[in-house]
C-alpha angles and dihedrals in degrees: 000000000000093000090050090055090049091052091047090048091051092049091049091050090050090050092051091048092049091048092052092048092049092048091052091047091048091052091049091050092049090053091049091050091050091050092047092050091049091051090047091054091050091049092048090051090053092049091049091050092049091049090051092050090050091050090051092050092047091051089055094055115102117256114262108246114205 
């Protein structure tokens, strides 16, 4: 009976350790996702600005007369 409790105690300790490790990893991944989303928004803003500048430049070109 005593050895069964020891085994159960070890398994419980492993489970607690695994849970803590997974929580830490989960938090790290959430932070990475947030940073990636922020960078994605910045990049999309840059693309939108570049597209607008190109449209402005194209509108300033003379019409092609054929």
